[in-house]
FIDRENFI-857645 format. One record per atom (N, C-alpha, C): residue in one letter; x, y, z; atom name. Coordinates in Angstrom, 2 decimals, padded with zeros to 5 digits, m for minus. Example, Ala and Ser with C-alpha at 12.3 -4.5 7.8 and 13.67 -1.06 7.14 Angstrom:
2
rest|u|v|w|atom
A|013.19|m005.69|007.80|N .
A|012.30|m004.50|007.80|CA .
A|013.20|m003.30|007.80|C .
S|012.85|m002.25|007.08|N .
S|013.67|m001.06|007.14|CA .
S|012.90|000.03|007.87|C .
//
This chain:
88
rest|u|v|w|atom
M|080.10|000.28|040.66|N .
M|081.45|000.51|041.05|CA .
M|081.47|001.43|042.27|C .
V|082.32|001.11|043.25|N .
V|082.45|001.87|044.50|CA .
V|083.52|002.92|044.33|C .
K|083.16|004.12|044.68|N .
K|084.12|005.21|044.58|CA .
K|084.67|005.49|045.98|C .
Y|085.97|005.45|046.11|N .
Y|086.62|005.71|047.40|CA .
Y|087.09|007.15|047.47|C .
Q|086.92|007.74|048.67|N .
Q|087.40|009.10|048.89|CA .
Q|088.61|009.06|049.82|C .
N|089.45|010.02|049.62|N .
N|090.60|010.16|050.51|CA .
N|090.08|010.64|051.88|C .
C|090.63|010.09|052.97|N .
C|090.18|010.46|054.32|CA .
C|090.38|011.94|054.61|C .
S|091.40|012.54|054.08|N .
S|091.65|013.96|054.35|CA .
S|090.57|014.83|053.72|C .
D|089.85|014.32|052.73|N .
D|088.77|015.09|052.13|CA .
D|087.57|015.21|053.07|C .
T|087.43|014.28|054.00|N .
T|086.26|014.29|054.87|CA .
T|086.48|015.09|056.15|C .
I|087.72|015.44|056.44|N .
I|088.00|016.21|057.65|CA .
I|087.75|017.69|057.36|C .
V|086.92|018.28|058.17|N .
V|086.58|019.68|058.01|CA .
V|087.01|020.41|059.27|C .
G|087.67|021.53|059.12|N .
G|088.07|022.32|060.28|CA .
G|089.44|021.93|060.78|C .
P|089.84|022.53|061.89|N .
P|091.17|022.27|062.42|CA .
P|091.28|020.86|062.99|C .
S|092.49|020.37|063.07|N .
S|092.69|019.03|063.62|CA .
S|092.40|019.04|065.11|C .
S|092.21|017.88|065.68|N .
S|091.86|017.79|067.09|CA .
S|092.98|018.28|067.98|C .
V|094.24|018.15|067.57|N .
V|095.36|018.62|068.36|CA .
V|095.33|020.15|068.46|C .
A|095.08|020.83|067.36|N .
A|095.01|022.29|067.38|CA .
A|093.83|022.76|068.21|C .
T|092.72|022.06|068.17|N .
T|091.54|022.43|068.96|CA .
T|091.83|022.33|070.44|C .
V|092.49|021.28|070.87|N .
V|092.83|021.13|072.29|CA .
V|093.76|022.25|072.72|C .
G|094.76|022.59|071.89|N .
G|095.68|023.67|072.22|CA .
G|094.96|025.00|072.33|C .
L|094.06|025.27|071.44|N .
L|093.31|026.51|071.46|CA .
L|092.42|026.57|072.69|C .
T|091.77|025.48|073.01|N .
T|090.93|025.43|074.20|CA .
T|091.77|025.64|075.44|C .
W|092.96|025.06|075.50|N .
W|093.85|025.24|076.63|CA .
W|094.26|026.70|076.77|C .
R|094.59|027.33|075.65|N .
R|094.98|028.75|075.70|CA .
R|093.82|029.62|076.17|C .
Q|092.64|029.33|075.68|N .
Q|091.48|030.11|076.10|CA .
Q|091.23|029.91|077.60|C .
W|091.33|028.65|078.03|N .
W|091.11|028.35|079.44|CA .
W|092.15|029.07|080.30|C .
L|093.39|029.02|079.89|N .
L|094.46|029.67|080.64|CA .
L|094.27|031.19|080.64|C .
G|093.90|031.73|079.51|N .
G|093.67|033.18|079.43|CA .
G|092.54|033.63|080.35|C .
K|091.45|032.88|080.36|N .
K|090.34|033.24|081.24|CA .
K|090.72|033.05|082.70|C .
G|091.48|031.99|082.99|N .
G|091.92|031.77|084.36|CA .
G|092.82|032.89|084.85|C .
L|093.73|033.33|084.01|N .
L|094.61|034.44|084.38|CA .
L|093.83|035.74|084.55|C .
A|092.84|035.95|083.70|N .
A|092.01|037.16|083.83|CA .
A|091.25|037.14|085.16|C .
L|090.71|035.99|085.54|N .
L|090.01|035.88|086.82|CA .
L|090.97|036.08|087.99|C .
L|092.15|035.51|087.89|N .
L|093.16|035.67|088.94|CA .
L|093.56|037.13|089.08|C .
L|093.74|037.81|087.97|N .
L|094.09|039.23|088.00|CA .
L|092.96|040.05|088.63|C .
A|091.72|039.74|088.27|N .
A|090.58|040.46|088.84|CA .
A|090.49|040.21|090.34|C .
D|090.71|038.97|090.77|N .
D|090.67|038.66|092.20|CA .
D|091.80|039.35|092.94|C .
T|092.97|039.41|092.33|N .
T|094.11|040.09|092.95|CA .
T|093.83|041.57|093.10|C .
R|093.25|042.16|092.06|N .
R|092.89|043.59|092.15|CA .
R|091.85|043.81|093.24|C .
S|090.87|042.93|093.33|N .
S|089.84|043.07|094.36|CA .
S|090.45|042.94|095.75|C .
L|091.34|041.98|095.92|N .
L|091.99|041.78|097.21|CA .
L|092.85|042.99|097.56|C .
F|093.60|043.50|096.60|N .
F|094.42|044.69|096.85|CA .
F|093.55|045.87|097.23|C .
G|092.44|046.05|096.52|N .
G|091.52|047.14|096.84|CA .
G|090.94|047.01|098.24|C .
L|090.63|045.78|098.64|N .
L|090.11|045.54|099.98|CA .
L|091.15|045.87|101.04|C .
L|092.40|045.47|100.80|N .
L|093.47|045.77|101.76|CA .
L|093.72|047.26|101.88|C .
V|093.65|047.97|100.75|N .
V|093.82|049.43|100.78|CA .
V|092.68|050.08|101.56|C .
T|091.45|049.59|101.36|N .
T|090.30|050.12|102.08|CA .
T|090.46|049.90|103.59|C .
W|090.87|048.71|103.98|N .
W|091.07|048.40|105.40|CA .
W|092.15|049.29|106.01|C .
Q|093.25|049.50|105.27|N .
Q|094.33|050.34|105.77|CA .
Q|093.85|051.77|105.96|C .
K|093.11|052.30|104.99|N .
K|092.59|053.66|105.07|CA .
K|091.62|053.80|106.24|C .
R|090.75|052.82|106.41|N .
R|089.78|052.84|107.50|CA .
R|090.49|052.85|108.86|C .
S|091.50|052.00|108.98|N .
S|092.27|051.93|110.23|CA .
S|092.97|053.25|110.51|C .
Q|093.56|053.84|109.49|N .
Q|094.26|055.11|109.64|CA .
Q|093.28|056.23|110.02|C .
D|092.12|056.27|109.38|N .
D|091.12|057.29|109.69|CA .
D|090.63|057.17|111.13|C .
R|090.41|055.96|111.59|N .
R|089.94|055.76|112.97|CA .
R|091.01|056.12|113.98|C .
F|092.27|055.85|113.64|N .
F|093.37|056.24|114.53|CA .
F|093.41|057.77|114.64|C .
E|093.30|058.46|113.52|N .
E|093.31|059.92|113.54|CA .
E|092.11|060.47|114.28|C .
L|090.96|059.86|114.13|N .
L|089.75|060.28|114.84|CA .
L|089.94|060.13|116.34|C .
A|090.63|059.08|116.76|N .
A|090.87|058.84|118.19|CA .
A|091.77|059.90|118.80|C .
T|092.60|060.53|118.00|N .
T|093.55|061.53|118.52|CA .
T|092.98|062.94|118.58|C .
L|091.77|063.15|118.08|N .
L|091.18|064.49|118.08|CA .
L|090.76|064.89|119.48|C .
D|090.98|066.17|119.80|N .
D|090.56|066.67|121.11|CA .
D|089.10|067.11|121.06|C .
D|088.57|067.46|122.24|N .
D|087.14|067.80|122.36|CA .
D|086.77|069.03|121.53|C .
R|087.66|070.02|121.46|N .
R|087.36|071.23|120.70|CA .
R|087.22|070.91|119.21|C .
T|088.11|070.08|118.69|N .
T|088.06|069.71|117.27|CA .
T|086.82|068.87|116.99|C .
L|086.49|067.96|117.91|N .
L|085.28|067.16|117.73|CA .
L|084.04|068.05|117.70|C .
K|084.02|069.07|118.55|N .
K|082.88|070.00|118.59|CA .
K|082.79|070.77|117.27|C .
D|083.94|071.18|116.73|N .
D|083.96|071.89|115.45|CA .
D|083.43|071.00|114.32|C .
L|083.72|069.73|114.38|N .
L|083.25|068.79|113.35|CA .
L|081.82|068.32|113.57|C .
G|081.27|068.60|114.76|N .
G|079.91|068.17|115.05|CA .
G|079.81|066.70|115.42|C .
I|080.88|066.20|116.02|N .
I|080.92|064.78|116.42|CA .
I|080.96|064.72|117.94|C .
S|080.07|063.95|118.52|N .
S|080.10|063.79|119.97|CA .
S|081.20|062.82|120.36|C .
R|081.60|062.90|121.62|N .
R|082.64|062.02|122.12|CA .
R|082.18|060.56|122.08|C .
S|080.92|060.31|122.38|N .
S|080.41|058.93|122.35|CA .
S|080.36|058.38|120.92|C .
A|080.01|059.24|119.96|N .
A|080.00|058.80|118.56|CA .
A|081.42|058.50|118.09|C .
R|082.37|059.33|118.54|N .
R|083.77|059.07|118.20|CA .
R|084.24|057.75|118.81|C .
D|083.92|057.52|120.07|N .
D|084.32|056.28|120.74|CA .
D|083.70|055.07|120.06|C .
W|082.45|055.20|119.63|N .
W|081.75|054.11|118.94|CA .
W|082.47|053.77|117.63|C .
E|082.84|054.79|116.87|N .
E|083.50|054.58|115.59|CA .
E|084.92|054.02|115.78|C .
V|085.63|054.53|116.74|N .
V|087.01|054.08|116.98|CA .
V|087.05|052.63|117.46|C .
A|086.03|052.19|118.17|N .
A|086.00|050.83|118.72|CA .
A|085.73|049.77|117.65|C .
K|085.25|050.18|116.47|N .
K|084.95|049.20|115.41|CA .
K|086.24|048.59|114.86|C .
P|086.19|047.31|114.50|N .
P|087.37|046.72|113.84|CA .
P|087.52|047.28|112.42|C .
F|088.72|047.19|111.89|N .
F|089.02|047.80|110.59|CA .
F|088.21|047.21|109.44|C .
W|087.74|045.99|109.56|N .
W|087.01|045.37|108.44|CA .
W|085.54|045.76|108.43|C .
R|085.06|046.42|109.47|N .
R|083.66|046.81|109.54|CA .
R|083.50|048.27|109.13|C .
A|082.56|048.53|108.23|N .
A|082.34|049.89|107.74|CA .
A|081.56|050.72|108.74|C .
//
């Protein structure tokens, strides 16, 4: 005699619909985390560039006496001021 089992008895774990939803949520969560990290990195880079530009502008306005007090030669100051803001 053949014994039949109910199909629901053979399914183990969550249904395929719930698995897809969970995978989608995980994927979205990781994507948002990466986007947030990239945004923070970009913001940090922009802040660094702004600070560098401001520091070089202030360095350019220093007179010879102040440069001498700081131990910076005029040529070293000119070299630093001539650099673009993205270069360290």
